[in-house]
Each structure stands twice: as structure tokens, then as C-alpha cells.
Steps between C-alpha positions, in 0.01 A plus 500: 500500500348200664188688609207369295257781398227258409401440864170677552323572821140400479197562710548298821164343499514396135843354580375300790209369292743379226647263765167408633572680826224676700506882482387535865808324649860601507747328262850404599712418196790253546781525243788265490652605169439325175615166625309531821672491833517172692544661857203743425286217355570266802426777730175607351400139456523461887367850586230586242218407735616774743425752228190358349340455850530871534334574170820570301514351153835384373602543128802285481735483198676173605696412192445214260703239692294513809160572352354155469635393836336804678182461307463153623595585861315818568125517485448824692227719376660853422837360380547561135806325342665621188800323339645796313360803338624697201291790590577591860305840471164338586652305796678819635159686460302251684742495809446698796837405641786278345734254659795461258852418430715802440631451139557819319243462229216409730589793733519753216154373364342507850637851547361613167162361620525679838473185703559442867730194562630267759833388354660164572833527319660182364789448741737351249491755216829609329658773718198483726326742257156401601556598866649824369202557272263425783684743736471783256117450491464447875725802582269718276183374674374317192542161642539285811813281488485154653803261479405148384660354822204667686227330301458230753464733788162631385649848440362509144134438620537771768648756241221423238208505752629823661504668159157377416384649822654821405367609158647854550854343535446301174404819330818676627708205370326519166601875475865416582490218243393744228793725619743201442369472131592869428728487200816592677415247778468226236840601369645484839352173571633357173847642543524370855401159363748510230774597743399210726491264200843596391659497838 
């Protein structure tokens, strides 16, 4: 079973403080997988000001490869770069909303933590499994699905800002996310992923 049981939900404010984020402002977490995601990194490098100008903090797991480059090129207050974390629990806990790739492990962890997500599936995954994963979550109402090809149209910003203006909708997504983490749902997600991997 690939689900790790050691991921713990922490108090949101404590988690925010752990990353030097302010408690009073919302936190958008950006997750590109353990290696980081070049398209997501480039996108947020160009667009992070849009978020910070509106008082949204960005907790950004950018991967080791891009970390130094991004640290040198971004000096926005309210952007917190992290190369890689072993303990994702604190990061999930600190986030009010997560923009993420749609890898199986990340999705199962985020569902376990009951997070609302905007998913940008990696378009070249084997058997298109990230798109299928993301569809399962968006169909259930736990996530908003945004194809990578639409990053440059500003659709991601629109989706994220709309959600931050509707805390009630985020709460509903969080409830659906928890549903996706129900034991049988996890089994379903994993078996679907295994089928896709084998096909």
C-alpha cells in the first residue's frame, strides 16, 4: 500500500509559522512533485506577483534542480521556496489551497489530508494516468482540473482567485477530498492506477 500513514495534519497556524508564513493571509501551496515541475516553476516565476499583490502567500515546493535559480530570481515578499520536503504533512497543513501535479501518491496524500486542489496533470504521463487521476478528483468535486496547455491563458490565476473568494466552495472541496480518501476510494484509485500502468 503506497499510502504513508506517517503524514499528520497539524494545526494550520502552527504549520504556517513553521514556514515563516503569516497566519492572517491565505497560503497557496504549489507542488511539482519531488523533482519539481519546470512548467509550473516557470509559470509561477512569471505570475507570483499577481498572487502576492492580492495578499496570497505562496509556499512553493520547486524541486532541488530549480531551487537556486528561483531563489536568485524571485525576491517577492510572501513567496517561500522549498527545494524538497520529506515531511509533507506540515506543508499540506499550512495550505489553504494546493496547485499540484496529479501523481497518485500526492493525490492520495492530499485526499488523506482533506485538501482542496487545482490539478495541472503532467501531459506526458504513461497512459495519460495523471489526467485520469485528475478527472477522478474533479468529477467528485474535490479538485479543479486545469490542462497544462491553459497555463498561459491566465486560467490558473482565474481559478485560484475565484476559489479564494469563495471559502465555502473550498470547504465543500475539502469535504469531497476526504471522501476520496475513504479506504475503498483509495483502493479504487490504486487499482485504476495499476490498470493504467499495466495497459
